[in-house]
C-alpha positions as CSV (number, residue, x, y, z in Angstrom):
1,M,31.0,-40.4,22.3
2,R,33.0,-42.9,20.3
3,F,31.7,-44.1,16.9
4,P,30.6,-46.4,15.4
5,L,27.8,-47.3,17.8
6,R,25.9,-50.6,17.9
7,L,22.2,-50.0,17.6
8,A,19.5,-52.7,17.8
9,V,16.3,-52.4,15.9
10,A,12.9,-54.2,16.2
11,S,11.3,-54.5,12.8
12,K,8.6,-56.6,11.3
13,D,9.8,-56.2,7.7
14,G,13.4,-55.2,7.9
15,L,12.6,-51.8,6.3
16,A,11.1,-49.7,9.0
17,I,11.2,-49.5,12.8
18,S,7.9,-51.3,13.1
19,E,7.8,-53.7,16.0
20,H,6.7,-53.3,19.6
21,F,9.6,-54.2,22.0
22,G,7.6,-56.9,23.8
23,H,6.6,-58.6,20.5
24,A,10.0,-58.7,18.9
25,K,11.3,-62.1,18.0
26,R,14.6,-60.7,16.7
27,F,16.7,-57.6,16.8
28,A,18.7,-56.4,13.9
29,V,22.0,-55.0,15.1
30,Y,23.7,-52.3,13.1
31,E,27.0,-50.6,13.4
32,V,26.4,-46.9,12.8
33,A,28.8,-43.9,12.4
34,P,27.7,-40.4,11.3
35,E,28.7,-41.3,7.7
36,C,27.6,-44.9,7.4
37,C,25.3,-47.6,8.6
38,R,25.7,-51.4,8.1
39,L,23.8,-54.4,9.3
40,L,26.0,-56.7,11.4
41,E,23.6,-59.5,12.4
42,Q,20.1,-60.6,13.4
43,R,19.8,-61.7,17.1
44,E,16.9,-64.1,17.8
45,V,15.0,-63.6,21.1
46,E,11.9,-65.0,22.7
47,H,9.2,-62.3,22.8
48,Y,8.3,-61.5,26.4
49,C,4.9,-59.9,26.1
50,L,2.2,-62.5,26.6
51,G,-0.9,-60.4,26.5
52,N,-1.8,-59.7,30.1
53,S,1.4,-61.1,31.5
54,S,5.1,-61.2,30.6
55,S,7.9,-63.7,30.7
56,Q,10.8,-62.6,32.9
57,T,12.9,-65.3,31.5
58,A,12.4,-63.9,28.0
59,M,13.2,-60.4,29.3
60,A,16.5,-61.6,30.7
61,G,17.3,-63.1,27.3
62,I,16.5,-59.9,25.5
63,L,18.6,-57.8,27.9
64,E,21.5,-60.3,27.4
65,A,21.1,-60.2,23.6
66,I,21.3,-56.4,23.3
67,K,23.4,-55.4,26.3
68,D,26.3,-54.4,24.0
69,C,24.1,-51.9,22.1
70,H,24.0,-48.1,22.8
71,A,20.2,-48.1,22.1
72,V,17.3,-50.1,20.9
73,F,14.9,-48.7,18.3
74,V,11.2,-49.8,18.6
75,A,7.8,-48.8,17.5
76,R,6.5,-48.9,21.1
77,I,7.8,-49.8,24.5
78,G,6.4,-49.7,28.1
79,D,7.9,-48.0,31.1
80,G,9.0,-51.3,32.8
81,P,11.1,-52.5,29.9
82,T,12.5,-48.9,29.4
83,D,13.6,-48.9,33.0
84,K,15.3,-52.3,32.6
85,L,17.1,-51.2,29.5
86,T,18.2,-48.0,31.2
87,A,19.6,-50.0,34.1
88,I,22.0,-51.8,31.7
89,G,23.0,-48.6,29.9
90,V,20.8,-49.2,26.7
91,A,18.6,-46.3,25.6
92,A,15.0,-47.1,24.5
93,V,14.2,-45.1,21.4
94,S,10.6,-44.9,20.0
95,G,10.7,-41.5,18.4
96,Y,11.5,-43.0,15.0
97,A,8.5,-45.4,15.0
98,W,7.4,-46.4,11.4
99,E,10.4,-44.6,9.8
100,P,13.0,-46.2,7.5
101,I,15.7,-48.0,9.5
102,E,18.9,-46.7,8.0
103,A,17.8,-43.1,7.6
104,S,16.6,-43.1,11.3
105,L,19.8,-44.6,12.6
106,L,22.0,-42.2,10.7
107,D,19.9,-39.2,11.9
108,Y,20.1,-40.4,15.5
109,V,23.9,-40.8,15.3
110,R,24.4,-37.5,13.5
111,R,22.4,-35.7,16.2
112,L,24.5,-37.4,18.9
113,A,27.7,-36.4,17.1
114,A,26.4,-32.8,17.0
115,G,25.9,-32.9,20.7
116,E,22.1,-32.7,20.7
117,A,20.4,-34.0,23.8
118,L,18.2,-37.0,22.7
119,A,15.4,-38.4,24.8
C-alpha cells in the first residue's frame, strides 16, 4: 500500500463522520498518511437518496466525484451503494460513524499500514 491515501468523508458538521451516504451533498477529501492528515478539498454532489426512490444520475455523479479515493467514510450506507463503490475500487467505511474525522482517518490508515485486515 502506498501512502498518502485519498479518503472521502461525508459529514454534516465537518467535525465528525456524521452523514448518510445517500444524503451527502458534499464529500470532504483528505490526504492521509500514517503520520498526518490534511483536508484537500470539498467536492459538491447531488444527494441521491430521495426517500423511497433514488437518483441514478446523482449516483453516477457521486461515483465520478470520489473515484480517485481509496475509501469513503460515512455514518450509514446501504448494500446497493456499497456494491457500486466496490465495483470502482472504493471501500465503503461506516465503522467510524459519529467519530471525529481526523482521528478516525489516521486510525484507519495506521491500521492499514500495520497490515490489519479492515472490513
